[in-house]
C-alpha positions in Angstrom: 0.0 0.3 -0.2 1.5 3.6 -0.7 2.1 5.1 2.2 2.8 8.5 3.4 4.6 10.2 6.8 3.7 13.4 7.3 5.2 15.2 10.2 8.1 12.8 9.6 11.0 15.0 10.8 10.1 14.6 14.5 11.0 11.6 17.0 7.5 10.0 16.2 7.8 10.4 13.1 10.8 8.5 12.7 10.1 6.2 14.5 7.2 5.2 12.2 10.1 5.4 9.3 11.9 3.0 11.0 9.4 0.3 11.7 7.8 1.1 8.3 10.9 0.2 6.7 10.6 -3.6 7.5 6.6 -3.6 7.4 5.8 -6.3 4.4 2.6 -4.7 3.4 3.5 -0.6 3.9 5.6 0.7 1.0 6.5 4.2 2.0 6.4 6.6 -0.7 6.2 10.0 0.5 7.8 11.3 3.7 6.7 14.8 4.6 8.0 17.6 6.7 7.1 21.2 5.7 10.1 22.8 7.3 12.8 20.5 6.4 11.7 20.5 3.0 14.5 19.3 0.1 16.4 18.3 3.6 17.9 14.6 3.4 16.2 12.1 5.5 19.2 10.9 7.2 20.5 13.9 8.0 17.5 14.4 10.3 17.7 11.0 11.3 21.1 9.4 10.6 20.0 5.9 12.0 17.6 5.6 8.8 20.3 4.6 6.0 17.4 2.6 4.5 16.0 6.2 3.6 19.4 7.2 2.1 19.3 9.9 -1.1 15.9 10.3 0.2 14.7 14.0 1.1 11.7 15.6 3.0 8.8 17.1 0.8 6.4 20.0 1.7 3.0 18.6 2.4 1.5 21.3 -0.1 3.6 19.1 -3.1 1.7 15.8 -1.9 -1.1 14.5 -4.6 -2.9 12.5 -1.8 -5.0 10.9 -4.5 -2.0 8.5 -5.3 -2.2 7.3 -1.9 -3.8 4.3 0.3 -2.4 5.0 3.7 -1.3 8.6 5.8 0.2 8.4 9.2 0.0 12.2 10.2 2.5 12.8 13.3 2.0 16.7 13.8 1.9 18.7 16.8 -1.8 19.0 18.2 -4.1 21.1 16.0 -2.2 20.9 12.5 -3.5 17.5 11.3 -7.5 19.1 11.4 -6.6 21.3 8.8 -4.8 18.9 6.8 -7.5 16.2 6.3 -9.4 18.7 4.2 -7.0 18.1 1.1 -7.0 14.1 1.9 -9.6 11.9 -0.1 -12.3 10.3 1.3 -10.8 7.2 0.7 -7.1 7.3 2.0 -6.6 5.4 5.3 -5.6 7.9 7.8 -4.4 7.3 11.3 -3.5 10.5 13.5 -0.8 10.5 15.8 -1.7 14.1 17.2 -4.6 14.7 19.6 -7.3 16.6 17.1 -9.8 13.8 17.1 -9.5 12.4 20.2 -11.9 14.2 22.5 -15.4 13.5 22.2 -15.7 16.7 24.6 -15.5 20.0 22.6 -15.8 22.0 26.0 -12.6 19.4 27.3 -10.2 20.3 24.0 -10.8 23.9 24.0 -10.2 23.9 28.2 -7.0 21.4 27.4 -5.4 22.4 23.9 -7.7 26.0 22.9 -9.0 26.5 19.4 -12.0 25.2 17.5 -12.8 21.2 18.3 -12.5 19.0 14.9 -14.7 16.5 16.3 -13.8 12.7 17.1 -12.6 9.1 15.2 -12.7 5.9 16.6 -10.0 5.9 19.6 -7.4 3.6 18.3 -6.2 1.6 22.1 -7.5 -1.8 20.8 -7.0 -3.9 23.8 -9.0 -1.5 26.0 -12.2 -3.3 26.1 -14.1 -5.6 24.4 -15.2 -4.5 20.8 -12.9 -1.9 20.9 -10.2 -3.9 18.5 -14.0 -4.4 15.8 -14.5 -1.0 16.1 -11.0 0.2 15.0 -11.8 -2.5 12.4 -14.6 -1.0 11.0 -13.4 2.6 10.1 -10.9 4.0 7.8 -9.6 7.4 10.0 -8.2 6.0 13.8 -6.9 8.7 16.5 -4.0 7.1 18.3 -4.2 7.4 21.3 -1.6 10.1 24.0 1.6 7.7 25.3 0.2 8.2 29.0 -3.0 7.5 28.0 -2.0 4.6 27.0 -0.1 3.4 29.4 -2.5 4.3 32.4 -6.2 3.1 30.5 -4.3 -0.4 29.5 -2.8 -0.4 33.5 -6.2 0.0 35.1 -9.3 -1.0 33.0 -9.0 -4.6 34.5 -9.9 -3.7 37.3 -12.2 -1.0 36.7 -14.8 -2.9 38.4 -12.9 -3.7 41.6 -12.1 -0.4 42.3 -13.4 3.3 43.2 -13.0 4.6 39.4 -13.9 8.5 40.9 -10.4 8.5 42.7 -7.5 7.2 40.8 -4.3 8.1 41.3 -1.6 8.6 38.9 2.5 9.3 39.0 4.1 8.8 35.9 7.9 9.5 34.2 8.4 9.6 30.6 11.4 9.9 28.5 12.3 13.8 26.7 11.5 12.9 23.6 7.8 13.1 24.7 8.2 16.7 24.7 9.1 16.8 20.9 12.0 17.6 18.9 12.1 21.9 18.9 14.6 23.2 21.3 13.5 23.6 24.7 15.8 25.2 27.4 14.8 22.9 30.1 15.4 20.1 27.4 18.5 20.0 26.8 21.1 17.7 28.6 22.8 19.9 31.1 19.1 20.8 32.6 17.6 17.1 32.2 20.6 14.7 32.9 20.5 13.9 36.9 17.8 15.3 37.7 13.6 14.8 38.2 11.2 17.5 37.6 6.9 17.2 37.9 5.8 19.7 35.3 2.0 20.2 34.3 1.6 20.0 37.9 -2.0 20.1 39.6 -4.0 18.1 37.4 -3.6 20.0 34.0 -2.1 17.9 31.5 -3.6 17.8 28.5 -4.1 13.6 28.5 -5.8 14.2 31.5 -9.6 14.3 29.4 -8.7 11.6 26.7 -7.9 9.2 29.5 -11.0 10.2 32.1 -13.2 9.4 28.5 -11.4 6.0 27.4 -12.2 4.7 31.5 -15.7 6.0 31.4 -16.5 4.3 28.7 -15.2 1.0 29.6 -16.6 1.6 33.3 -19.6 2.8 32.1 -19.6 5.7 34.7 -18.0 8.7 35.6 -13.7 8.2 36.4 -12.0 10.8 37.6 -7.9 10.8 37.7 -4.9 12.2 39.8 -2.4 12.9 37.2 1.1 13.8 38.1 3.7 13.6 35.0 7.8 13.5 36.0 10.5 14.6 33.3 12.4 11.3 33.7 16.4 12.0 32.3 16.4 9.7 29.2 15.4 9.7 25.7 12.1 7.4 25.6 10.4 5.5 27.6 7.4 5.7 30.7 6.8 4.1 33.6 3.8 4.8 35.0 2.6 3.4 38.9 -1.3 3.7 39.1 -3.2 3.2 42.4 -6.6 3.2 43.4 -9.0 2.2 46.3 -10.3 -1.5 46.0 -14.0 -1.6 46.7 -14.4 -5.4 47.4 -11.7 -7.8 48.7 -8.8 -8.8 46.7 -5.3 -10.2 47.2 -1.8 -9.6 44.8 -2.2 -13.2 43.9 -6.1 -12.8 42.7 -5.0 -9.4 41.1 -2.2 -10.8 39.5 -4.4 -13.5 38.2 -7.1 -11.0 37.2 -4.9 -9.0 34.9 -3.2 -12.1 33.7 -6.5 -13.6 32.5 -7.3 -10.3 31.0 -4.8 -9.8 28.8 -4.0 -13.6 28.2 -4.5 -13.4 24.3 -3.0 -9.6 23.6 0.6 -10.1 22.0 1.7 -6.3 23.4 0.8 -6.8 26.4 3.0 -8.6 29.1 1.8 -9.0 32.5 4.8 -10.3 34.2 5.3 -12.9 36.8 5.0 -12.1 40.3 8.5 -10.3 41.8 9.5 -9.2 38.6 9.2 -5.3 38.0 8.2 -3.5 34.3 11.7 -1.7 32.9 11.3 0.9 30.3 14.4 -0.4 28.8 12.7 -3.7 28.3 10.3 -2.4 25.8 12.4 0.1 24.0 12.0 -0.3 20.6 8.9 -2.3 20.8 5.2 -1.9 20.8 5.0 -4.1 24.1 3.3 -3.1 27.3 5.1 -4.7 30.4 2.2 -5.1 33.5 3.1 -6.1 37.0 0.3 -5.3 40.0 -0.1 -5.5 43.8 -2.3 -5.3 46.7 -1.5 -3.0 49.3 -3.1 -3.8 52.2 -2.0 -1.5 54.7 -4.0 0.9 52.6 -6.6 -1.3 50.6 -5.4 -0.2 47.8 -4.4 -1.6 44.1 -1.1 -0.3 43.0 -0.4 -1.0 39.0 3.5 -0.5 37.9 3.4 -0.4 33.6 6.0 0.7 31.3 5.8 1.3 27.7 7.7 3.2 25.0 6.5 6.5 24.4 7.2 6.4 20.8 6.7 2.8 20.5 3.3 1.6 21.9 2.6 5.1 22.9 3.2 6.8 19.0 4.5 5.1 16.2 4.1 1.2 17.3 0.3 1.7 18.1 -0.1 3.9 15.0 1.4 0.8 13.0 -1.0 -1.5 15.0 -4.1 0.4 14.0 -3.2 0.7 10.2 -3.1 -3.0 10.3 -6.3 -3.6 11.7 -8.0 -0.7 9.2 -6.6 -2.1 6.4 -7.5 -6.0 7.5 -3.8 -6.8 7.8 -2.7 -9.3 10.6 -2.2 -6.8 13.8 1.0 -7.8 14.6 2.6 -6.9 10.9 6.2 -5.3 11.2 5.6 -5.2 14.6 6.9 -8.6 16.1 9.9 -7.1 18.0 11.2 -7.9 21.8 12.4 -4.5 23.5 16.1 -3.7 23.0 16.7 -4.0 26.7 19.9 -2.8 28.9 
């Protein structure tokens, strides 16, 4: 299938190109990055030697009628303006936030600007029926990286916790902040340091997470979310806690999660005693999970590790593209993490 990656100069765009280079069914015929138009792909992504000799093109120069699949890896707010130029027959996976939120008021509060509407939410493992809902569509809103780790981390237990009081502390690598130069992200500022940001429940993934969990729980879910900037390039480690509403031991909780995700290729519920590690999922579309019950406070505790550029962005986008194109879900994605 003739495929385009729009916004290919960013970290998520570069990861898309890397994974698509070995995909058996998607042929990247257009590599676009408007501000880098004319520049060699390998000048921005020196690791992508399979694209040697190819240059970024501007979006204005693309004939979208020649394409069958488009990945949009643009900053939030930019995808919606481009959609009008893409024929309705072209399948689209949007890695930005433009089509994730159903509530226009929430979009305006957390992102600002005009609400573009909502597409099917591209988290196949979220709930029964979600995968089938994605397969029926031709346009998918790829979830946010934090939202992916948190929603998958607590979804199996929603009928056993107080969904109105879910507490999350999650650390992310610096690639989650994009590729634009920012003083607070340079090595001298980040290395050897941890810092919270968007403190006090204002992170833009909050309404997305609450929307996803509320849909599964069939009642309003609320999260208190504190993100942390970690001194590493990529990866997310989320710790989720919630008050249990029924008696549960650690073994029972582990059994519940293991059974829930038993048929999911990309989700690994680790054996008790083994903890998720971000390095273990780097470069993959995998999720690692561990669960425990804090009997002192009667709270469920879940630890989740993903690669923010993998299952949190590019890997998940390809997973969704496979679904809407009628392909095997793991096509091009059957990769273990790199490890230490």
